[in-house]
C-alpha positions in Angstrom: 64.2 -52.7 -16.7 61.0 -54.9 -16.1 60.9 -54.0 -12.5 61.1 -50.3 -13.2 58.2 -50.5 -15.6 56.1 -52.3 -13.0 56.9 -49.5 -10.5 55.6 -46.9 -12.8 52.5 -48.7 -13.7 51.5 -49.2 -10.1 52.1 -45.5 -9.4 50.0 -44.4 -12.3 46.5 -44.5 -10.5 48.0 -42.3 -7.7 49.2 -39.8 -10.2 45.8 -39.8 -12.0 43.5 -39.1 -9.0 44.8 -35.7 -8.3 44.3 -34.8 -12.0 40.6 -36.0 -11.8 39.8 -34.1 -8.5 41.2 -31.0 -10.2 39.0 -31.5 -13.4 35.7 -31.6 -11.5 33.7 -32.5 -8.3 31.8 -35.7 -7.8 30.0 -34.2 -4.7 26.3 -35.0 -4.6 23.3 -33.5 -2.5 23.6 -30.3 -0.4 27.5 -30.5 -0.4 27.4 -30.5 -4.2 25.3 -27.3 -4.4 27.5 -25.6 -1.9 26.4 -24.3 1.5 26.1 -20.7 0.3 24.0 -21.5 -2.7 21.8 -23.8 -0.5 21.2 -20.9 2.1 20.3 -18.5 -0.6 17.8 -20.9 -2.1 16.3 -21.5 1.3 16.1 -17.8 2.1 14.5 -17.2 -1.3 11.8 -19.8 -0.7 11.1 -18.4 2.8 10.8 -14.9 1.4 8.4 -16.1 -1.4 6.3 -17.8 1.2 6.1 -14.6 3.3 5.2 -12.6 0.3 2.5 -15.0 -0.8 0.9 -15.1 2.6 0.9 -11.4 3.0 -0.6 -11.0 -0.6 -3.3 -13.6 0.2 -4.1 -11.9 3.6 -4.5 -8.4 1.8 -6.5 -10.1 -1.0 -8.9 -11.7 1.5 -9.4 -8.5 3.5 -10.1 -6.7 0.1 -12.7 -9.2 -1.0 -14.3 -9.4 2.5 -14.5 -5.4 2.2 -16.0 -5.4 -1.2 -18.6 -8.1 -0.4 -19.5 -6.3 2.7 -19.9 -3.0 0.9 -22.4 -4.6 -1.4 -24.3 -6.4 1.3 -24.7 -3.1 3.2 -25.8 -1.2 0.3 -28.5 -3.8 -0.7 -29.6 -4.1 3.0 -30.1 -0.3 3.3 -32.0 -0.1 0.0 -34.5 -2.7 1.3 -35.4 -0.6 4.4 -35.5 2.9 2.8 -35.3 4.7 -0.5 -33.5 7.7 1.2 -29.8 6.5 1.7 -26.5 8.3 1.4 -23.2 6.4 1.1 -19.6 7.6 1.5 -20.0 11.5 1.9 -18.4 14.3 3.8 -19.8 16.8 6.1 -18.4 19.8 8.1 -17.3 18.4 11.3 -19.1 19.2 14.5 -16.0 20.7 16.0 -14.2 22.0 12.9 -12.6 20.2 10.0 -14.3 17.5 8.0 -16.2 14.2 9.0 -16.5 11.4 6.5 -19.6 9.3 7.1 -20.0 5.7 5.7 -23.9 5.7 5.3 -27.0 7.7 6.5 -30.4 6.4 6.1 -33.8 8.0 6.7 -36.3 5.9 8.6 -39.7 6.6 9.9 -38.6 8.2 13.0 -35.2 9.7 12.4 -31.8 9.3 10.7 -29.4 6.4 11.4 -25.7 7.5 11.1 -23.8 4.2 10.1 -20.3 3.1 10.3 -19.6 -0.4 8.8 -16.7 -2.7 9.7 -16.1 -5.5 7.2 -14.4 -8.1 9.3 -14.3 -11.8 9.6 -13.2 -14.0 12.7 -13.7 -13.0 16.3 -14.2 -9.4 17.6 -14.1 -8.4 21.2 -14.1 -5.0 23.1 -16.1 -3.1 25.6 -18.3 -0.1 24.9 -16.0 2.2 26.7 -12.7 0.8 25.6 -10.6 2.9 23.3 -9.7 0.0 21.0 -11.3 -3.3 20.1 -9.5 -6.3 18.7 -10.2 -8.6 15.7 -8.7 -12.1 15.6 -8.9 -13.8 12.2 -6.9 -17.0 12.1 -3.5 -16.2 13.0 -4.0 -12.5 12.2 -4.6 -10.1 15.2 -5.3 -6.5 14.7 -6.5 -3.5 16.9 -8.8 -0.9 15.6 -10.6 2.1 17.2 -13.8 1.7 19.0 -16.2 2.1 16.2 -18.8 3.5 18.5 -16.5 6.3 19.7 -15.3 6.9 16.1 -18.8 7.2 14.8 -20.0 9.5 17.5 -18.1 12.4 16.0 -19.7 11.7 12.5 -23.2 11.3 14.3 -22.7 14.7 15.8 -21.7 16.3 12.5 -25.0 15.1 11.0 -26.8 16.3 14.0 -25.6 19.8 13.5 -26.9 19.8 9.8 -30.3 18.8 11.1 -30.4 19.8 14.9 -34.2 19.2 15.3 -34.1 15.7 13.9 -33.3 12.5 15.9 -30.0 11.1 14.8 -28.6 7.7 16.1 -25.1 6.4 16.1 -25.2 2.8 14.6 -22.2 0.4 14.0 -22.8 -2.5 11.6 -20.4 -5.6 11.1 -20.5 -7.6 8.0 -18.6 -10.7 7.2 -18.5 -14.0 9.0 -17.9 -12.4 12.4 -18.3 -13.6 16.0 -18.5 -11.5 19.2 -17.2 -12.9 22.5 -19.5 -10.7 24.7 -22.9 -9.0 24.5 -22.6 -6.0 22.2 -24.2 -2.6 23.0 -27.7 -2.0 21.4 -26.3 0.1 18.7 -23.7 -2.5 17.5 -25.2 -5.2 15.3 -24.5 -7.7 12.5 -25.9 -6.8 9.0 -28.3 -9.7 9.5 -30.0 -7.9 12.3 -30.5 -4.8 10.4 -34.1 -5.0 9.3 -35.2 -6.2 12.8 -33.3 -3.5 14.4 -34.9 -0.8 12.4 -38.3 -2.2 12.9 -37.8 -2.2 16.7 -35.6 0.8 17.3 -37.5 3.9 19.0 -36.3 7.4 18.4 -37.0 10.1 20.9 -40.0 12.4 20.4 -40.0 14.2 17.2 -41.9 17.3 15.9 -40.9 16.9 12.3 -43.7 17.4 9.8 -41.8 17.4 6.6 -39.3 14.6 6.4 -38.7 15.2 2.7 -37.4 18.6 3.5 -35.1 17.1 6.1 -33.5 14.8 3.7 -33.2 17.5 1.2 -31.2 19.5 3.8 -28.9 16.5 4.4 -28.4 16.1 0.7 -27.5 19.6 0.2 -24.9 19.5 3.0 -23.4 16.3 1.8 -20.1 16.6 -0.1 -18.7 14.1 -2.5 -16.6 16.2 -4.8 -12.9 15.3 -5.5 -11.6 18.6 -4.0 -13.3 17.9 -0.6 -12.1 14.3 -0.7 -8.6 15.6 -1.1 -9.0 18.1 1.7 -10.2 15.3 3.9 -7.2 13.1 3.0 -4.9 16.0 3.8 -6.7 16.4 7.1 -6.0 12.7 7.9 -2.3 13.2 7.0 -2.0 16.3 9.1 -3.4 14.5 12.0 
């Protein structure tokens, strides 16, 4: 009898272990969480990181653009009281053309397109696209000189006897990898550019009448803007 009791007692731990294992896990670390749960957590963390980076990038571009818009408006106001911003004209070859800025100077009108970039910009005068590299971000954009030429021609059509020049202005902390064409400048160069720029010969006697004509042709109403957006969508 005593021998049988000892046999039962010695077997008791072996019987209890499966029961404990069935009641709960004693695993720790990654294996305690489980492979599927760990992978889900990792994927969620990566997704949140990508979303944060994308949001931060968009926010940075938005802030850069807003600051650039304020800088160009203040700079243009310093060189002339006659300035128009963000308006639409009939296109030189049909449709509509949206102009960033136009400013009346002593010898003619500057038709200005602005680019609010930071980082490095490179591209040739005759290249269809230029490139902006800002940190790890790289983007291609239309050659602003070519893009703005159509807008310049639209303005010339409104005042055909007035010299109108195509000018591209970059704002932001931007650097260029090669010498730029004469009509592509940084905003810090605007005043010196206007002071040195020489328009062709002009026979205009009444510049006030010229500017009234431009103002009369400029469209800023909501319906015209909707038509312009529809034109972009169609294109």
